[in-house]
N, C-alpha and C positions, 0 to 999 in steps of 0.2 A: 971415048970417059968424059969428054969435054961434052957428051948429051948425060949421059950416069948425073954430072955435077950440077947444069944447071938444074935434072929432075929433082936432086936434091935443096938444091938449095928453092926451086917451086914452091918442096915438099914443106918444108921449115918455116918460111915467108909464107905460108895459110897455116900453119899448125898457130902461126904466134899472132897473125890475124883473126884466126878462132878464140882464143887465149885473151884479148885484145875483147873484143865485143864481146864478151861471156860478162870480162873481168866491166865493162864499161854498163851489160845491161844485168837490173834485176830479177833476178829468178823468182819464180812468182810463186809465190806461199801458197801452200795447200791450203784449201777451204775444209772449216770443219765440216764432214757429214750433216747431215740436218737427221732429229731425230726427234719427229713430229710424237706429241703423246695419240693414244691410238684411240681417240675419240672413240668412234661410231663401234671398237668393238668394246668396251668401253658399255657406250650404251644399248649395246645389244644383253651382254650381259648382264646391266641394270630391273632391263624389261628380263626378262629373263628370269629373275627373282624374283620380282614384285611377289608374285602367288609364294613363295614357299611359307610367310608363318598362315596359312590357310586362308587369309582378308583381299577378298577383294577391295580394288582400289576404286575411292571416288573421284568423280568429277563434278567441277561446279565450274560453268562457264557465262560471263559476263557477256551479254552480248545490246549496246546501250545501256537502255534502265532494268534491262527482264536479266533475273536468275535465276537458273537451271541447276537442278544437281539430279546425280543421280549413278549408280553405283556399275562400274566395266565389267566390260566378261574380258575376263587377260587374254584370247584366243585376239581379241579383238585391240591390245597392245597395240601390238608393231603398226599396224594399221593407223594405228590414231599416230603415233611419231615415225611414219615415214617419211615427211619430207625430212626429217632432221637427221635416217641413215644414209641417205643417198648425198652427192658420191659419201665416197668409203673417205674419216674423214684419216691419214694415217702418213707414215711420212712418203711412199713408194708414188703415189698420185700428184703430192698439192706440194714442192719443191718447188719445180718450179714457178709457182706466182705465190707464194705468202713466207713467209717472214718468221721465225719465232723471237722473240724479243721477254727475257725473264727475269721479274724483281721479285727482291723478301719482300712481301709487306708488313712491317709489325702490325699495323695500323688495326686490322683485320685475323694480324699470326698469319700472314698464308704466305705460301710461294706460289707465285702469279706466271703464268702463260700465259698472253699475246701474239695468237697466229694476227698481221697484219699482211694485207695482198703487198707484195713487190713495187707492182707498178699497178695502172689500169689495166684491170680486167676483163677479159672476152665478154660480149651481151652473155656471151652459150654458159659462161662461168654464175649457177646462180648464188655459189656460194660468200656469203664477203665478207663475215671471221669469227673467231671464234675465241673464247678465255677459254684458262684450265686456270683452279685454284686447287694448292694443294693444300695435304696442312703439317707443318716441317715436322712434326712431330710424332704423328704416327703413317706419315706417307700416303694419308687416303686422301682423291679426290672432294673436298668438299662442295665443289659445286662447277657444273656447266655453260656457258653462253652461249650463246650461238647466234648468228644474223645471216639469214638468203634475205630475196631478191624471188617473187615472182612471177612468175607472166605477166599476167593479169597488175605487175606498175605500184602489188605491193612486200611486206618489209612483211619477215614471216621472223619472231626471235623466242629461242628456245630457252630457259633457262631448268638448269637439272642440276638440287639439292638431295648431293649420293644420298641415295638407302631412306631417302622419310620422304621429298616429293613435287613434279617438277608442273616448272608453268611456260603455254604458251603462248606471243597475243599474238597476231596478226594489227597491223599496226598501215594506211590508208594515206592519201595527201592527197587534201582536198583544191581546188584550185589555185589558190593561191600562195599553195608548193609550205600549207602547215598542217605538220603529219598531226594522225587521233588515231588512237586506238578501235577500233572494226570493230574487235571481240575479243576472248579471254577464258582462255580455260587451265585449270587449277587441280592437277592428278594429284591425291594424295593415298600413300597404303602404306607410308607407320602413325602410329595415331599413339603421342605420348598426351 
């Protein structure tokens, strides 16, 4: 009987101790799960839809002082944009590396979603950042901007104007650290 009383007393003291600790420690709040805009899926859909009007897109390339233009074959478009279709930009694979910040920008009449690194990115991560601008009235994507680094120490940028045009820019860095445009390619498929 005495052993039973000690067991009860120890049990009660243990429960009170646990209750006290739970009052002292702040409970961890559940972080809202990230839900990144599926940029890659959007770009693939846009590329697939470029030829729907039966007009081949035109490419205007500027390299240094030289400007060149040509009509593109539809089957070449995935290769032209391949640098920006990998890695897959969506919620499942980039949450450990990037965070989403969003705000309503009344000056350009958009909701802007910026995806920025949480910490220093590993050397194996070519993707540096991206932005998605959405029309608040129609919920359509107005523009996407992506920045990647290349293995050659250069930077690639893509500006995608929804349903109209895209611009790829390659940026180099000189010996003093100053950046300069190596080449620029604009692809238009909507002609107004």
